[in-house]
N, C-alpha and C positions, 0 to 999 in steps of 0.2 A: 380460556383453556385451550380451544382449537388452535388459536395462534402459537401457543407453547409447543403443542405436538408437532406442528410444521415447521417451526424453526428447530425443534430437536432433531427432527427428520432430516433436515437439510443438513445440520451440522454433523450427522451420523455419517451420511452420504460422503460429505468433504472428508471426514477422518477416514472412511474406508478407502476413497480414492487415493487420498495422500499416502497412505499406508501401502497400497499398491504399487504406487509409483515408486516409493522408497525400496520396496521389494524387487522390482523389476531393475531399477536405474541406479540405486544406492543412495548413499547421503550426498546432496549437491555439494560442489566445492563452492566457497565464497571467493575463490580467487587469490587469497592470501597465503595458502599452502599449496605446494604441488602435490598432484595426486600421486600417492606412492607407486601405483603401478604404470603410471603413464596413460591410463585409459581415459580417452575422451569420446568414445563412440565412433571414432572414425579408423582406429587400428594403428594410428600413427605413434610412433615412439617405443613399441613394445618388441620384446624379442618373439621369435617365431613360435608358433604352437605346434604341438605335435598331437595328432587325433589318433584314435583307434579306427582302424578300418576293418571291414567285414567281407568274407569270402562270399562273393555274390557274382552274377553276371558282370563283367567288366571291372571287376573289384577284387582285390586280393586282401586276405587276412593280413593284419600287420598293423603299421602305423604310416602316417603321411605328414610331413611337415607342411605347414601353411604359414606363409603363403609358399608355393613352389612355382614361381613365375606368376604371371598373370592368372588368377584363379576365380571361378564363379564358384561361390558357396551357395548352396541350397538348403535352407532350413526347413524341415517339414516333421510331421507326423504321420504314421501309418492310418490313423483313425481320421484324418482330415480330408474332406470331400474336395476341398480346392487343391490340395497337395495331389490328390491322384489325378485330377483334371489337368494339372501343369505337366504331368511327366511327359506326355506325348509331346508337347511343345518344347520341353527341355531336350527331349531326344532329337528332334530336328535341329535345334540349335547346337547341340554337341556334335552332331554329324557335320554340320557346317563349320564350326569354330574348333573342334577338338584338337587340331594340330598347333593352334595358336594359343589357347587357353585352357588350363586344366578345370576339370569339372569335379566337384566334390560335394554330395550330397549328405547333409549331417541330420540324422534323427535327433529330436529333442527329448526322446522317451527313455526315461531312466532304466525301465524294467523290461524292455522288449528283449527277448532272447536272439542270439545271432540267428539261428535256424529260421525263426518267424520273420525277422527282418530280410534274411535272403530271400525267402518264399515271396514276401510281399514285393521286394525289388524285381524279381524274376516275373511275377505276375503283372507287374506295370511296365515292363520292357526297359528298365534300368539297365545301361550299358556302360556306365563310368563308375568311379569309385564311390561307394558308399561308407559312411561312418558314423560315429557317434559323438555328440556333444550333450551328454546327459546332465551335466552340472551347469549347461549354458554359458561356459566360460568364454567360448570363441563367439558365440551369439552376443553375449554382454560386451565383449571387446569392440564389436562392430555395431552397437546400438540396435541389435535387432529386438523388436518388443512383440512380434507376432509371427504367425507362420501361416502359409508358406511365405518365405521372404528369400530373395535373392540378393547376393552382395558380392559385387565384383571388387577384388582387391588387385593391386599391382605387386610386383616382385619384391617391394619393400614392405607390404603389408598395410599400404593406405587404401583406404575405401575410395573407390572411383565412382561407384554407382550402387543405389539400393533400390529395390522394389518390394515393398511390404503388401502381403495379402492379394497380389494381382495375379491373375492368370493370364499372361500377356501372349499374343500370338508369336511364335517363334521369330517370324520376320522382324518383329518389333524387338525382342530380346537380342536378336543378332545386331540389329542396329544400334541399340542402346549400348551394347558391348563394345562394338567397333567404334563408335563415337567417343566413348570414354578413354579407350586405348589411344586414340589420335590425339586427344587433347592433352596438352602440356599441364602437368601438375605444378601448383604453386605451393611453396612449403614456407 
């Protein structure tokens, strides 16, 4: 009897994990049919996205086209401790790279109000564009599965570098971005 309970428990965990994977990644392709939206987790092959931006320090309300030249996308949530810890490092990287790379931080929270997001942004010294990805369309396009996640994309929208869940020192972020921008892309 005990063995059946263990087997049933393991099978339940596998089913839950598989369901979670399907929710976050979608149904896997068998390679026989082209993905209708061209999404392969690297952003290549799709039209640019337009995201809603918020009026906050360094950011104006409206929309931003992604990519807009080389762009560092930062996926975050205001209730995420690692996301808060990452803000000072991103500020230093933005100060150093801001003229060569656009920075766009995107909250993944679908219900946060603009005023609340703007206040959080100001309290954490954000000084670049902040916007929304509430349905996780852009995050899904680039294979983001956690936050905080940084994704560097080139002017064509191809993913050049990704860092998931890490709070890297600003010097390392800058070095990774500069290195990725210098490497020739292979298509």
